[in-house]
C-alpha positions in Angstrom: 120.7 119.6 69.3 117.4 120.1 71.2 115.9 117.2 69.9 118.8 115.2 71.0 118.8 116.5 74.5 114.9 115.8 74.6 115.4 112.2 73.2 118.1 111.8 76.0 115.8 113.1 78.6 112.9 110.9 77.4 115.2 108.0 77.5 116.4 108.5 81.0 112.7 109.1 82.3 111.7 105.9 80.4 114.7 104.0 82.3 113.5 105.5 85.6 110.0 104.4 85.2 111.3 100.7 84.3 113.5 100.9 87.6 110.4 102.2 89.6 108.2 99.4 88.1 110.8 96.7 89.0 110.6 98.1 92.6 107.0 98.2 92.6 106.7 94.9 91.2 108.5 93.5 94.4 106.5 95.2 96.9 104.3 98.3 97.6 106.4 101.3 98.5 105.5 104.5 99.9 106.2 107.7 97.9 109.0 108.7 99.8 110.6 105.1 99.7 110.3 105.0 95.9 111.9 108.8 95.5 114.6 107.7 97.8 115.5 104.3 96.0 115.5 106.0 92.6 117.6 108.8 93.6 120.1 106.3 95.1 120.2 104.7 91.8 121.3 108.2 90.4 118.0 109.1 89.0 117.7 113.0 89.2 114.7 114.9 90.9 113.6 116.1 87.4 113.3 112.4 86.2 111.7 111.1 89.3 109.0 113.6 89.3 107.4 112.4 86.1 107.9 108.7 87.1 105.9 109.4 90.4 103.1 111.1 88.6 102.9 108.2 86.3 102.8 105.6 88.9 100.0 107.7 90.6 98.1 108.0 87.4 98.2 104.3 87.0 97.5 103.5 90.6 100.9 101.6 91.0 101.7 103.9 93.8 99.1 104.8 96.8 100.4 105.9 100.1 96.8 104.7 101.8 97.2 101.2 100.1 100.8 100.9 101.3 100.1 101.9 104.7 97.2 99.3 104.9 99.1 96.5 103.8 102.1 97.5 106.0 99.8 97.5 109.0 98.5 94.0 108.1 102.0 92.7 107.7 103.7 94.0 110.6 100.8 93.1 113.0 100.7 89.6 112.1 104.8 89.8 112.9 103.6 90.9 116.5 104.0 94.4 116.4 101.7 96.9 117.9 100.1 100.1 116.7 102.6 102.6 118.2 105.6 100.8 116.6 103.8 100.5 113.2 102.8 104.1 113.3 106.4 105.1 113.9 107.8 103.0 111.2 105.2 104.5 108.6 106.5 107.8 109.5 110.0 106.8 108.9 108.8 105.5 105.6 107.4 109.1 104.7 103.6 108.3 105.1 101.8 111.4 106.0 100.4 111.2 109.6 96.7 111.6 108.4 97.1 108.6 106.0 98.7 106.8 108.9 95.8 107.7 111.3 93.3 106.8 108.7 94.7 103.3 107.9 95.1 102.6 111.7 91.5 103.6 112.4 90.1 101.5 109.5 92.2 98.4 110.3 90.6 95.3 111.8 93.6 94.1 114.1 92.4 93.3 117.7 95.4 95.0 119.4 94.8 93.4 122.8 94.6 89.8 121.2 97.8 90.7 119.2 99.6 91.7 122.4 98.5 88.5 124.1 99.7 86.3 121.1 102.9 88.2 120.9 103.4 87.5 124.7 102.5 83.9 124.3 104.8 83.5 121.4 107.9 84.9 122.8 107.6 83.8 126.6 107.0 80.5 128.2 103.9 79.8 129.7 103.0 80.0 132.6 104.4 83.0 133.5 106.4 83.6 136.7 104.5 86.1 138.9 107.5 88.0 140.2 108.1 91.6 139.5 111.2 90.9 137.4 109.3 88.9 135.1 106.4 91.1 134.6 108.8 94.0 134.0 110.7 92.1 131.1 107.4 91.4 129.5 106.2 94.8 129.8 109.4 96.3 128.3 109.3 93.7 125.5 105.7 94.5 124.6 106.4 98.3 124.8 109.3 97.9 122.6 106.9 96.1 120.3 104.7 98.9 120.1 101.7 98.1 122.2 100.0 100.5 124.7 100.3 99.9 128.5 96.5 99.2 128.5 97.1 96.1 126.0 100.1 94.9 128.0 98.0 95.1 131.4 95.0 93.3 129.5 97.3 90.4 128.1 99.1 90.1 131.5 95.7 89.8 133.4 94.3 87.3 130.9 97.3 85.2 131.3 97.1 85.2 135.1 93.6 84.0 135.3 
């Protein structure tokens, strides 16, 4: 009977590994995301642990790589470092991994803030207080620092 249980357990782990591979084939995931998605599909924690270890062993799962690619992807869509940092945290990436990935990224956040502003607002911008406040709120929501927003507004008013 013990061999039958071991066989069933191995089959469940194999099924969980196939599920993980399908998820990772679509896009990179953080470890936390993968755990959550497998658990949502009814995979037990006892089956998830060896799957995660297997994925790390074959380098299919890497939070640092996930963070780097996520930063590039989200910055191209007009999001700033603050918003991306928060989103990565929600996805379960460790703070030190996020900090390292943001430090190593080559995104020019000042230029990105300006491009985002130019894409969303018609130029030239009206110089009234209400318009400037609207622009600032929008760029803050997108995750840019106040300094980056002020630089973008200064650049466009020249």
